[in-house]
MIPA-601499 format. One record per residue: y, z, x of N, C-alpha, C, O, CB in turn. Coordinates in pm, whole numbers, plus 50000, padded with zeros to 5 digits. Last residue first. Glycine has a CB too. Layout:
<atoms>
YZXYZXYZXYZXYZX...
</atoms>
This chain:
<atoms>
509814979949598510184965749621510804964749759511204953849801511194960449511509695005649375508904998549477509284983849484509094976349388507424999849448512905020949343511785014249278511025006149384511645000449473512275004949161514725050649342514165040049425512965034049351512105041349301513755045449566517755065049213516345061849202515975050449295516785041649324515975058349059519895091949226519675078349275518175075949275517415083949329520285076249419521405112948973520325109049062520435094649107520975086149036519005111348995524805124048956523435124548911522485119149017522735120649136523275116648782526885103049114526895113049007525495112948946525055102848891528025109948898527365097349467526655095049340526955106349241527225117649280525135093949364528415102849716528995091949639528365089549504528785080449432528925079749717527995119749928528285125549795528905115149702529785118149622529215137749808527075108650152528515107550133528955113850001530135113249966528945092950138524355111850120525025119250227526535119150211527205128550253524645113550362523855093149918523715107449890524445115849994525085125749960522235111349886524335069050057525095072349936525035087249907526055093349875524555064449817522375070350253523785070150291524665074050173525635081550189524185056350343520085068550095520345080650172521815081550215522415092250212519435081150295520375042349994520345053849903520655066849976521385075249924518985054749834520185027650229521425027150151521505039050054522575044850035521515013950072517545033050298518625037350388519965037550314520775046550334518715027950510516085020150100516155034850098517275039950188517885050150157514825040850142515544994050040516944997650069517125012850063518195017750025517894990649969512954992749966513294986250093514744988950133515124986450247513054971150083513055002949712512655011849821512945005849959513155013050056511185015149810516004991949535514624989849582514314999249698515205002949774514414975149625517835014849325517775005949440516315003349475515465011849448518545011949561519885025149057518555022449110518665012649226519475003449224517615016948999522295051648988521885037749012520435037249059519835047449095522805031049117522645076448853523795068948904523445054248923524195045548880524285074949036521385092648577521045083548686522285075648726522895068948642519895073948646520365120748427521595114048467521285105748590520965111148696522755124348494518295127448147518405124548290519695117048317520085108048242517195116348338519275151747899519015137947940519105136448092519885143248157519995128347873518775171247616518825171347762518465157347810517455151647767517865182347823518665160047366519605171047390519835172747539520955175347584519095184247328516695141647312517945136647368518995147247389520125143947426518485126247281514235149847236515235148647130516565143247181517475140647102515455162047064512995151247481512535140947389513495139147273513585128247216511155144447336514335173347582514475160547651514075149347555514755139047548513615160047781513395192447406514805188647397515125176147478516085169147447515685200147443510675194047487511025190147350512485185847335512785176547260510745201647256510935202547765510545188847731510855185147586511275173847562509075186947756511475230347783512535220447804512185206747748513035200047690512845219247951509245246647734510575251547700511675241047707512715242647643510925262647790506845233147806506935240747681508375243047638508705241647521506215254147696507405220948051506855212847941507015219947806507275213547705505375209647967508265243348194509195232548165508695224048049509455220447959509405223748290505855257448213506995263448144508015252848105508575253347995507655274048232504335239348363503905242948228505055248948148505205246148029502725252748233505805239548602505695227148524505275230148381505795224048288504695217548590505345266248683506695261648652506655249148566507395248148468507475258948782502555265548723503145275148629504545270648587504895271348469503195289248691502335246248924501735243748793502285253148687502475249048572500215245248801503615258449144504225246849079503645244348940504375240748848504025234549166503485294949115503165281849170503765270549089504345272548983501685280149177503745320349016504895314449082504665300849140505545295449207505355323349187500285325449050501575330949006502735325249085502705325249208501575346149018498495293249074498665307549092500035312249046500865304049007498445311349236499015262049256498555270149143498805284849173499255288549281497055267649114500355251949476500145243349360499785251349237500185247849126499065233049389502895273549620501525268749604501385260249478502185261149386500545280449598506085261749745505285270049654503855264849646503635252849663505925270549513507615244349890506625252249963505795261349873504885268149922507315260550068509405232649704508405224549771507275232749832506115228749828509055216149878511275251349621510225247149528509085240249602507915242049567510805237649422512685280949758512415266649767511285263449669510445272049640512035262349915515275306049725513965300349696513895285749739514915279049755513635301649547516815337349730516785323949787515385318349770514405325249799517215323949938519015360849573517665355349595517815341549656518825334749634516835354749461520765390149525520765377049591519325372849612518515380549664521555377449726522485410349280521295406549357521455392549413522165384149357520025407349270524565439249212524225425149206523005422149294522575430649372525415416549249526175461349182524785461849133524255447549114523595444349016524695469848998528565462049303528455453249187527085453849120526855447849015528745438849228527955478549512528935483049413528885474649287529125479549177530345482749472526185461949654525695474149589526675479149483526245483549376525455484949693527905442149747526765438449662526255450649586525915449749468525635432249747529585457349906530135450449789529025446749692529175447949570530905437749831527715465450101528405475250018528975469049892528855474749784529515481850097526995441850223525995448850143526655459250052526205461449940524955455550233528285413250280528835426650260527905434250166528025433250043530295426050203526565393050512526805396550373527335410850368526885419450444525525395150288526755365350740526755379650711527075382050564527765374150501527775387050800524505337650781525815343050747525665358050723524585362850689526415335950623522745307750836522975321450880524395325850847525365318950880522705322851031522515281250757521445290450719521725305050754521015313950706520175286250785524715255250617524155264050719523185274250664523025275750543525245271050790525435240450394526475247350468525935257350569526635266850605527375254350374523055231650286523995221650337525075227950424525575221650517524645214150220520865244750183521355248950315522345238950373522475237950495520185250650411519875258349861520205247849955520815253350083521215264950090521145237949892519585277949677518505268149682518775257049783518025247349790518285262049545520245311149583520495300449679519315291049688518175295449705520815306149815521535328849324520315322149369520705310549459521405301349418519455317149248522835359349221523075347349302521735341749348520915348949404523985350549424523795377248947522625372349020522975359249090523355349449026521415370348924525625407548855525445393248874524235389848960523725398149034526665387348934526445432948803525105429248757524795414548776523815409448721524955432648613529725422048780528855433748789527505430248728527425425148616529495446048717529905387748898530245398548807529385410748837528415409748912530075394148660530705370649200529715376549110530325387449022531155395349068528555382349190532545362649385532715357649249531735363849150531915362549029532545342549248531665374749624532975378249568533085374149421533675381549341534075371649648529295361149667529235375349635530555379849573530555387849479528915383749762530455336449730529585337649613529435352249571529445355349451528215331449641531705342949966532535340049849531715340349721532225343949615533225326549864529485346350135530415357350113531245355049987531475364449910531325359150233528205319950116527535332450081528525343550048528415349649941526635336850193529015294550187529525299950061529035314150031529425319849930529125290949948527735289350428529175287250419529775293950296530915298450300529495272550418524955292350373525695302350450527205301250432527885311450422525355301050596524695273250074524085282150172525085290950242525985296550178523335274250273524815252649871525525251549998524925260550105524665255850216526985254949979523895254849618523205245049702523765244749843523255237349928523295231149639523525281049391524225276149510523365266649592522245270049631524665287749596524325294449092523305286049154523985278549268524895270649245522645275949050525045325848964525535315049050524325307749106523405313949160526445320549165525745345048678524715338048756525385326948835526195319348781523585332248664528155356148605526925364148592525795358148672524965365348729526515365248445531275355048762530085347548720528865356648715528595364048810529825335748815534205372748637533415365648737532215358648678532135356648556532975375248843536225388648508534795391648494533975385448607533135392248666534275386648359538885381448505538415390448610536935393448607536435400348696539145402948602539065363148295539815375848288539265386248385539175398148353539775381448147537925339148356537065348848285537725362648278537035372648257535705349948356539765324848498539315319148371538485328948290538335327348168538515306548397539975341048728541115339648638540675334748500541135339748398542155329948697537435337348839537855350748799539045350048703539115357748608538215359048922537505309548888536515315248796536935329148749536815332348631535135316048863539655307149070539655299848943538695306348843539045308348726539255285148966538925323849288540155326249212540105319749075540475325948975541365321149290536525311549368536555325749332537775328649245537675335049141536565334649458537215285549436536415287849316536405302349273536285305249154535005283249339540285273149514539335283449553538525287449430539085292249332540055295849615540995237549540541065250649475540025260149533539035256049592540875249249324540565213049665541945217249641542065231749592543145237649603542575208149539537915208749691538765203749799540185209149787540925209749886538785188449798536735217449462536595225949580537435221049698537645228449794535135226649621537945219049159537925209149267537895216949398538905222449440539175199349260536355232648888536975236049016536825224449113535705220549147536355248949074536425240948551536265229948646537045232948774538245235548769536735216548583534835254248287535665258248400535395248548513534285247848565535385273148444533055240748114534365245048066535335248248180536525245248171534215257247977530635215248062531235225248150532655228148105533375219148063531215220548298529605194647907529805207647844530375218447933530585229647888528545212347792529555168747989528255175247970528385189147910527385194947867527525175948102532275164148021531565157047914530205163347885529755163347771531385142347952532655179648252533265183748125532575177048007532325183347905534775180348125531325163748435530785177048404531375182348274530685188848196531075186748519533095142148440531735140148389531105153448352530425154448250530865132848494535315154348554535415148948418534035146748358533815149248239536195135848418534275159848806534665170848719534765166148574534345173248483535995176948765533935133848904532775142548886533095154148793532265157948710532285147849021536615125148906535595117848830534385126748803533865127048691535175105148905537915142449083538245142948941537195136048854536925140348742539605136648917535605156849322536445145749276536765147549128535975153549055535755132149300533815176649400534795172049495535655160449451536365154649532534125168349616533115207049214532835193249251534005188149334535055194549338532585184149125531765235049046532585229849154532155215549181530965212249171532475238549284531815248348712531265239548814532275237748926533485238748905530875225948755530755270548454531755266948555531075258148660529905260248694532385279648621529985276548117529615270048242530845266748326531825261048278528835257348214528605301047924529895294947956529775289648098529505297248191531085305247942525485295447747526305301347853527645294147862527805282947815525565300647989523645285047571524765292447517525615299447620526385308447586524285302247420521655268647658521325282747646522465291147590522295303047563520915288147780522975244447681521965245847575521635260447551521355264347438520695238247611524425250447911525135248447785524175250147668524505256547568525795234547780522285250948091523065263048068523855262047939523955271847865524005265648186521385224548083520475235148042521235248148014520865255647924519405237448149523685210348175523095207648043522225219247994522325223347879522265194848048524105221248432525135222148329524515220448191524785228348100526225211348351521715213948559522025228048540523085229848432522985238948349522495234348671521975185948570520905191948489521205206548460520975211248349519545190548560524145183448739524235177748605523135183048514523345184548393524145162548612523145196848974524295201748899524355196448757524585204048663525555198148970520985181149064520775195049024521905199748934521665205948830520665204149148522475157349113521335157449022521035171448971520855173448851520115151749090526035166249112524765162249173523655161549068523855164748951524375171949285528335176749010528085162548987526785157449046526465145649032529205154749042528455203449092528195200448951527895185848923527265182748822529345204548870528315219849324527825206149324527515201449184526445195949159526595204849412527375251749190528075243749291527465229749295526265227849272527985250449430527725267548885526855259148967527725251149063528695244649022525975249648879527925297348708528595288648804527565280848883526635286548940529495296748900528085311348391527205304948489528025295648576528735286948525526055297248420528445339648198529165329448275528245324248386527705332048464530495335048334526735345447883527035348348022527795336648085527795325448034525735351148101526055336547630527265344447645527635347647787528745352347813527125356847569522555337547681523685332847600524865342247618524695354447621523285331847451521465342248025521425344847881522665339147811523675336347875521315359747854519375337348304520635334248237520485335548086519525330648028521115320148274517395346848494517445351448355518755349148285519235357948213517125365748350516675341348753517955348148729518155352448585519005360948558519085339148770513965330748707514295340648809515565348448775515545360748768514465333848944513935314048480512775322448508513105333648608512595344748594511625313848562516665303248500516145309848380514955319048411514975330648371515725299448279517315293848753518385298848666517835306948550518465316548506519225287248613514765287048870515745295648936516755301848841517015313848848516465287849040513245271248696512605282348768513625291948827513365303948833511715276948879515145252548602514475261748509513885273748582514015285048536513365254448433515955239048836516915246648756516205256748667516635268248659517755237148671513475228348927514325236549013515255245248930515345257348951515125227849108512585213348708511765224548757512595233848845512425246048840510545219348833514685194648689514405203548577513595215648625513895226948587513645196148465514555182048943515765189248901515485198848787515985210148787516845179348860511915171748954512405180949056513605188849007513675200949028512765173249182511655155048708510775166348744511365176348842511335188348817509515161148802513735133548649513605146348580512825157348652513335168648657512975144048452513835107848737515005116248765514845130448713515745138648732516245110148705511715094048639511605099048776512745108348812512645115948908511555087548873512475083348398511825096548395511645102348535511435114348548510485095448327513255057648457514295067948444513705081948447514355091348493515085065848315510815044048436511445045848567512485056948563512585064848657512085032648614510375046448147509455051648246510115053848382509995064748438508275042348262512935059047927512255047847992511495052848114511925062348179513275036848032512585082247676513055080547814512245069447879511015070247886512935093947896511345084047432512755080347434513345078747572514495074447585513535090347360509185110047527509495099747429510995096847433511815106047436509045103947287508705115847874509255120247746509515108347653509995097947697510555128047768505595112948024506895106348008507475110547874506825108947771506765090848017504185145248088504155132448018505545126148017506555133148010503635134247874503845157548420504485158748290504385145348219504495134948284505985163348303501895173248674502225161648592502935165948464502655176548408500955153748558500835193248820502225189748848502675177248773503705171348805502415187848996498155196148776499045206348722500505203448743501355210648690498725219448781496965176148926497125174048783498085184248720498745181148622495775174848714498505166049228497725176249157498005175449007499155174248966498055190449211498615131649309499355142849251498365153149195497465149249120500335138049141499155104649528498185114149472498935126649430499775131749504497055117549574500785073549471500825087149522499745095349452499455093449334502225093449500501995040549552501045049449486501135063249549501515064749666499605043949496504185029649679503655022649561502655031049485502465029049365503015009649603506725054249761505565045749790505105038949662505575042149552504415054049853508055080349780508655067649820507555057749857507465053349972509625069549940506455103249731506995095549620507575082049656507585073049572508025103449554505405120949924504685108849891505285099749787504705089449756503385112349848505435156249840505735144949926505025132649872504155133649786505315147650072504895173149644505205179349772505565168949876505945172249988504015187749820506275165549318505475162649436505835171849551506925177449556505655148149477506045162348974506635170349081505715169149202504505171349191506825185349038506155132748775505425142748853506325149548955507215143549014504255136248924505535115848465506385118448581505805130748649505055138348588507905120548540503525089848308503825103548348505015103848443505455093548495502585110048415501375073648092502675072848157503185086948183503265095148091503685064748070497915066748128498965075848081500245073848162500205072548284498495090548090496035051348258496975044648168498065053548113499045048648057496245038748056493445074748260493985062648319494865055648216494475054148100492845053248368494435107248136493575095448137494255084048210495485083548221493205091247994494215142948105494925131048151493945119548162492775121548194495635133648286492585163848032493865162547964494685150548006495745147947948494655174747987491165173448349491085171548204492495170048148493465174548208490335183448136489525168948653490795167948581490525165548433489755156648397491675156548640487125168248791487575181048737488885180548661489315190848608487715190548847487935141749008486925150848957487555163848908488405169648974485875153649065490855121848915489905128149005488945137548935489115140948817490645135549110491675090948791491605105148758490505111448841489365107048838491345107348605493975064548844492675070548875492755085548845493775091948872492275067949024496435057048752495475046348778494085051648814493125044048815495985037548891499135065448549497915070448612496915058948628496595051948532497295081948529502335053348626501175052248538499935057048613499715053048728500985037648487505455071048680504545059748693503395060648595503465067648494504005058948833507885088148885507285084948756506365072948776506475065748875508385081848647508515115949107508325101849075507935100448930507675110348861507265095349167509615136349378509415134149235509285119249210509855111049282510585140149150509965137249649509525149549583509395148249432509085158049364510465160649614509735119149938509745117849793509125129549721507915131749730509035105549754508245104550238509305111350164509075110250013508325101749966510665105550200505005109850374505955100650312506985108850234506645118850171505225090450218503155127950443504305126850532505365117450475506505117250523503855121850669501685148150189501975135050244503195135650335504155142750307502185124850133500365180750277501165171650194501385158450265501285157650388502525178050158499095197150459498275189550367499035179750280498415171250215497535198650281501745220050482500435215950531499635208650423499535213350310499645228050581504885205550365503915216450375502575211250427502285199350417503735223350238506965184350576506205187150454505265198850473504875201850586505415174750411509905196050755508575189850750507855193150620508105203550560507735194450869512915193050801512225198550684510845192150670510645183650583513065196250555514255180351007514535194550985513715200850873513805212950852515985196250955514295153251056513365161351133513505176251112512945184051189513515158351275515735136850896516395141351018515495149951106515865153451218517635149250982514015134350680514295122450762514915126350896514665119850998515225112850686514295160050575513025156050634513215143850724512635143250832511995152950525516945158850482516585168450587515275164550654515155165550776516465182550528516655139450285517565136950398517225146150514517205141950630519035138950356514965152250109514495140150176515355137050298514865132550402514495128150078516595172150009515485176150095514915164150171514425165650283514385182950013518195157649838518745161449969517675166650063517825165650185519835171949952516295130749688516795144449691517325147749830516935141349928515695154449649515735103149481516165107749613516745121749600517575124349514517205097849675512815095049289514205099249299514485104649438513595109949505514535109849192510905065449220511015078649282512495082049290513335073149298510335079049424509045045948985510295049449054510125063149116509325071349071511515049148956506385039448940507415030948881508765033248948509545023948966507525033548729503375041449119504755046049108505655035449045505685023949089505295049949245500395050548998501105038549043502575040749015502975041948899500565025448972498785079849088499835074149004500375061549072500775061949189500965084448979495735096949074496555087149144497545081149045497185077748932495685076049209495255132449041495245118948986496025109949080496855114649157495865118548842493095160449130494285151949142494135139349058493045135949011494535148349288490745174149130491905180949073493175172849078494235177649035492125193649143489555159249429489275166849306490515174449259491235180349339488115176649330491805132649542490915144049563490565150649431491225147949330491565154149659492395100949607492405109649489491375120749507490175118349490492125101449358494315091149881492975093749829493085103649714493805113549724492035099349941496705064649942496345078649919494945079749860494445070449796497355085349825496395038550189496415042850049496105057750038495315062850117495415034749965498405037050487497115038850419497295043150273498225050550240496265049050493501185013550476500615026550514499265027750443498995020250349501575038650476503554988350551502214991750508501795005450564502015008550681501214980850553507094994750485505944987950543504624993250491504585001450399505984989150691510284998850549509454996150431508264988050479508394976250510510264988450318512235025150710511715011750695510895010450568510825019850489510875007850816514815044750845513935042350731513525027650725514375018750732514615046550599516705047751034515315049151079514325046250967513125045450991515075063051134519225047150918518715034650976517265035651023516645025351049519585030551093519985072950847519345064350746518715051750804517775046250746520355060450643519185090251161520025086351049519295077350951518115074450970521255079551098516155107851249517475102551277518255099651151518015105651046517375090151360512825107051382513905114251312515275108651349515525105151465513855129151344511355074251366511595086651439512725093851367513515087351297511945084151591510545057251157510165054451296510265066951382509375069851461511035043351355509285062150847510275067650939509795065151081508745070251121510505082850913508905042050545508425047950670509595053050753510735049050734507605037550750508015037650215509135039550306508615047150428507965057550415510325047150237505125016650164505865029050147507065028750241507125020750334504965041450175502424997650028503674998550100504375011650066504245017049956504574986450066498815000050085500005000050000501245000050089501155002150210500005012349903
</atoms>
């Protein structure tokens, strides 16, 4: 089969499109003929040599895809050849075919075109597991998400609005902020011109944010603690702004607040807190509203996999709103 290849760690130019061995369908897995894969910032880190796949995972980039099941492995029930699905992956999505543990499959939502469904698994599972299963966002609370115009951000806004939260976002352009407003965000912060701590605290009469979802990391850690409300919960899921920073433990204790940091890719396939548990929760709690159109995938554009370098460049420049998809070609 063909897949996106990496000659050596480096910039987008190291990405190629060539022949690689076909994946093998192990017991408990299915093979999916890929209709599309979505680009995530974790892919950029892996391309640079900073984020290797977990043991046993495909070396090929790609943490989510959609497609059609072409083979069902031993012991798999509930899925058949020909089923249209999307999938949460540990790797392998930038290819014509990929092997997927059956517990990480979701049916293509009714009303969502098959390729477009590739924009859903990683972002929905990330937001649901962190904002709701971990941080426990509730109706009436203030929710702040950084990078509101990203794939994660656009999904987080929609799910938080659905939950009845008051949503604040940071983004780097008026266009992205306007789009977040259309999705239901109320407090809009241009991080290039404004201080999010000041804006959020002013907009909430000094209350602050009950839950913060952060993709930046060390650069924002101290200010995220500043913006937290009493009893607030900060969840870090990204490292764009570095990995090491000091925290004012006294301030955190006075606020009775908490800080958590998670990754989705390194979780086990099964067991407590594993990917299958998260996928099952998403299918039960989110998928019905995706099928009703209440929650929708946000796709900026599609590109052929042979132009994966262009997609990575676009993401690195923060030039997209929502997801960038790659289709085999």
